[in-house]
N, C-alpha and C positions, 0 to 999 in steps of 0.2 A: 527183522529189519525189512523196510520197504525197499524194493529194488526197482519198481516202476510206478510212476504216477501218470495217469491219463485223464485228460479233460477234453470235452467236446462241446462247442456252442456256448461257452460261458464268456460273455463279454468279448474281448479280443482274442480269446483262446478258442479259435475255430476248430482246431485239431492240434492237440499237443500231447505227445507221448515222450516222457523223458526218463532216463535212467537215474536212479538215486544211489548214493553211496553212504558211508558212515558220516562224513561231513560234506555238506552241500552248500554252495554259495550261489545264490540267484542274483544276478546283477544285470545291468543294462541302463540305457538312457531313460530319462523321464518319459512316461507314457508308453513304454514298451510292453507292459503287462505284468510287471513284478507284483503289484498289489493284487491283481486278479489271480495270480498263481497262489498267493498267500490266502486269499479268500476262498479259493477252491478247496484247499486243504482244510480250512476252517469249516466249510460246508460239509465235508466228509465227516469231520468230528461231530458236527451238529446232528448229522443223521443218526449217529449212535446214541445220541442223547434225546432223540425225538424232537429236535428243534430246527431241522433243515427247512421245512416249509415256512416257519416263522422267520427264519433268517433271510430267506428269499423275499419274503414280504417286506422286510425292512429295507431291502435294496430296490424296492419299487415293483416287486412281483416278477413273475417269469418273463413277461414281455420286455421288461427293462434290462434283464440280465442276459437274454439270448443274443447270440451273434447277430450284429446288425448289418453285416456286409452281404454281398452277393454270394450265391452258391458257388459260382466259378468266375474267375477273372480271365477273360480271353486275351489272346496275343495282341489284338489291336488296342485294347485298353492298356496293357503293359507297355506298349510302344508309344502311348500317348496319342494315338490316332483317333480314339473315341473316349468320351467321358465314361466314368464308371456307371454301369447299368446293372440293375438287379433283375433276376428271374425268380419266379415262385419256386420254392423248394419242392422237390418231388417226394421227399420223405416227411413223415410226421415231425413236427417241431419237438425237439427234446434237448434237455441239458443233461449231459452224462458226466459222471465223476467216478473214478475208480483207482484202485492201487493193487499192487501184487507184491508178494515177497516169496521167500523160499518155502514158507509154510502155508499161507493162505492168500487168497485174492478176494476182492470185493468190488462190486460195481453197482451203481444206482442210476436210474434213468427217470428224470422228471419231465412231465409233459402237461399240456393244457387239459382241463377237465373234458371228459367225453360225454356223449349222449345229449339229451335235450337240456336246455338251460334250466338250472334249478332256481327255486324261489329263495334259497338261502342267500344271505348277504355275503357268505364266504365262497360264492360260486366261482370266483376268480382265483382262488387258491390253486397252486399247482398240485398235480397228483403224481404219486410215484407209480410209474407204469410197469417197471420191472426192477428186480434186484437179483443178484446172484453171488454166491460164495463158492469158491472152488479151491482145490488143493494145488499148491505149487504156483509157479510164476505166470502160467498162461491158462486162460479159460479153454477147456476142451470138454467134450461131452463126458468122457471117462473120468475127468477130474471134478465134475460138478458135484457139490455137496448139498447145496440148498438153492431153491429157485422160487422166485415170486413173479407171477405174471398177473397184472391187474390185482384182483382181490384174493387170488388163490396162491397158496404157498405149499410147496412139497419139500420134504427133507429126506435125504438118503440115510437109511439106518446103518447100524454097524455090520449087518449082514449083506449090505449092498442093495437092498430093496428100497423102493421109494414109498414114503408115507405122506399122505395129504393131511394138512392141518385142518382140524374140524373148525368150521365157521369161516367167514370171510374177514379178511383184514381190511381195515378202513383205508381209503386211498391216500390219506395224509399221514399215515403211520408207517414207519419202517419195520420190516420184519426183524431188524436187530433189537428193537424194543419189545415187540409183540410175541416173538417166537422163541427167543433165547431161553433155553431150558437145559440144565446139566444132564438130564436123563434122556430126553427125547430129541434135543437139538444142541448137542455139546459144541458143534462147530460154529453155530450161530453165536452161542454164548462166548466162545473163545475170541471170535472176531470182534464182537461188541466190546469186550473187556480190553482187547488190544487197542482199539481206537479210543476208548475212554481214557486210556493212559497217555494219550498225546497231550502236550502242554503248549500253550500259545502265549506270547507276550507281544503286545503291540502298542507302542506310544504310551507308556506309563506316564502319568502326569508328574510334572516337577514344578508347576507354577507355584505362586505364593500360597495358594489355598489347597495344594495337593495333599491327599491323605497321608502320604509318606512323611510330610513335615510335622504332622501333629503327633502328640503322645497318645498311646493306646494301651488298654489293658493287655498285658502280655501272657500268652500261653505258648507251649511248645509248638513251633511252626516249621515243619520240615519242608513245606512248599510255600513259596511266596505267592500271595494273592495277586490277581490280575491288576488290581489298582494300586498295589504297593503299600497299602495301609498298614500292614503288619511287618514292615521292613525291619524295625528294631528287634522284634521277636524272632524273625527269620535269621538275622545275623547272630543273635545270641544262641539260637538253636545250633547253628553251624559251629559256634564257639564251643558249645558243650557236648554235642553229639556228632558233629561232622568233622571236616578237615580244617581244624583251626589254624594249622600252619599255612595252608593254602590261602585262607582268609587274610592272614597277616601279610603274606607275600604279595597278594593281589593289591592290597591297599598301599603297601610300601612301594610297589612298582609304579603305581599311578601317582602317588603323592609321597615322595621320599621323606622318610622320617615320621610319617603319620601312622596313627593307629586308631581303630574304631573301638569305642567302649559303649556299653549300654548302661544308662543310669536308671535308678528307680525313683519314681515320684509317687509314693504310695503304691497302689497296684499297677500303676502305669509305667510303661517302658519309654525311655527317651534316648534317641540316637545321639551320640556324641562322637566327635572326631578330634583327637588330640594331634596338633601339628607342632613341629619343631619351632621354637622361638616364641610361642604364645604362652601366656600365663594361665589361661583357662581353656577348656575344650570348647569347640564350636558345636552348637546344636543343629538339628536338621533344618530349623527355620532360618538359620544363617548361611547355609550352604548354597553355592551357586547351582544353577540347574544342571550343569555338566557334572559337577561332583556328586550331586544326589543321584543322577541317572546312573553314573558308574557304580555307585554302591548298590543301586537296585539290580543292575545286571550281575554284580558280584553275588548277591543273595540268590538270584534266580539260577545262576550257572553252577554255584557250589552247593546246590540243594543236597541234603542228606538222603533224599528220596528221589533219585533220578528217574525220569519218565522214559518210556520206550522211544518217543519222538519229541524233540524240543524244537519249536519253530519261533524264530525271532524276526520281527518285522522292523527293518530300519533301526537297529540298535545304536547306530552312530549319531542319531538326532541329538543336537545340542552338546555333543562331546567335542572337546578340544582335540585337534589332530594328534597331540602327544599322548592322548589316552587310547588311541586306536590299537596300538601295539599291545599294551596290557590287556585290552578287551579281547583281542585276537587270541592271546595266550589262554584267557579264561574259556573262550569258546572251544579252543582245541582241547583243553583239559576235559570239558564237559562231553566232548565227542568220544572220550574213552569209556563213558558209561551210558550214553544215550546217542541215538541217531539224531543229528542236528541239521536243520535247514535254516540258513541265514539269508534273508532277503535284504539287499543293500544297494544303494546307489553310490556309496562311497568307494571310489577306486582304491584309495590306500588300504581300507579294511579288506576289500576283496583280494588285493595283492598280498596282504599279510597272511591271509587264510589260504591262498592258492596252493601252496606246497602241500601235496598229499590230499587235496580236497577235490571234489567233483564240482567244477565251475560251470554253471549254466548261464550263458550270456544270452539275453533275450533281445531280439530286434523286431521291427515292424516291417511287414511287406504288404502294401495296400490295405492297411488297417488290421492285418492279421499277425498275431504274435507267433514268432518262430524262434527256434534255437539257432544261434549263429553257428554255421558250419554243419548243421545236421540235415542230411538228406533222408529221403524215405527209407533207404536201405540201412540207415544208421539208427533208426528208431528201434526200441525194444519191441518184440512181437506182442501184439495186443489184439484181443477180440472183445467186442461188446456183447452183452447178453441181448437176445432178441425179445421184442415185446410179445 
């Protein structure tokens, strides 16, 4: 389980170190940085899949994602005596992401390309300046297991001695993808596989042309896809190999007297919901956006193959307020099998989940995202790897 998440210089997240628990609720007003926190977690996951540099490019490149405010805000600015003024940073520009748990920690530092300008058209791609993997919740020299500085990587062997990896690693590749080896770098492999088991769901489509409304050829689907196209197959998989009682309870709690059935149209699966008082079942094409979205969350949260970490971004979108309590019950049930992070601006959903959850309320202070009520002494201990 992740116990600490750390982000530095990513959009409004100038410096954020937050503790995480089994069930975490990230909330706050619009524009306080909730989406940035979600994206930061997603970037960490992309690093393990070799896609972090491309993900940053889709956001406009490193210059567009770096903290845009001043390095320090003076007292006169805070008191309104002077306008906000910026000073050049004394440290090299870098976007840093990291997490730590009881077993392993990992951090990565992205920066601008160094050296003379290249002739390549990709010369504006960010580079990975440093990476580190360590044992336990805090980076210490004695706990360091693997380290990457520039293009060089070294790994601590089982006997405690350091071994340098032969050859240079490319600046746009993570050591999680290039060095992971069960024999020579088992710790790198373990961290990579841990991150690759994270699962993200963000604004799954429910419009008239959404993939979840169409029929699809069905195969056993223990994990709902990101676009929800295999919803019918995922629900049938829960029915046959998962917690079918929980599925029926979740549907009945949201829509009393209703039941989900899956019909066959040749090799294709069709989602149907039977409701009390109707002579025929309704198909996915006939469902409201809210009803379809709730069924998508049901399939995602009752997965027969729970991930290590499950991250939901604004799951309340298009849901009727009466569906928030059943959704909260599903999320709480999922936290019994997975660590869960819910990013929401819906106060009723946050309140329904608050009991026994780690609530992280974000606020803005001169453009910088902070955790409400968290002082410097309240932060988990954290150290970044040096370049």
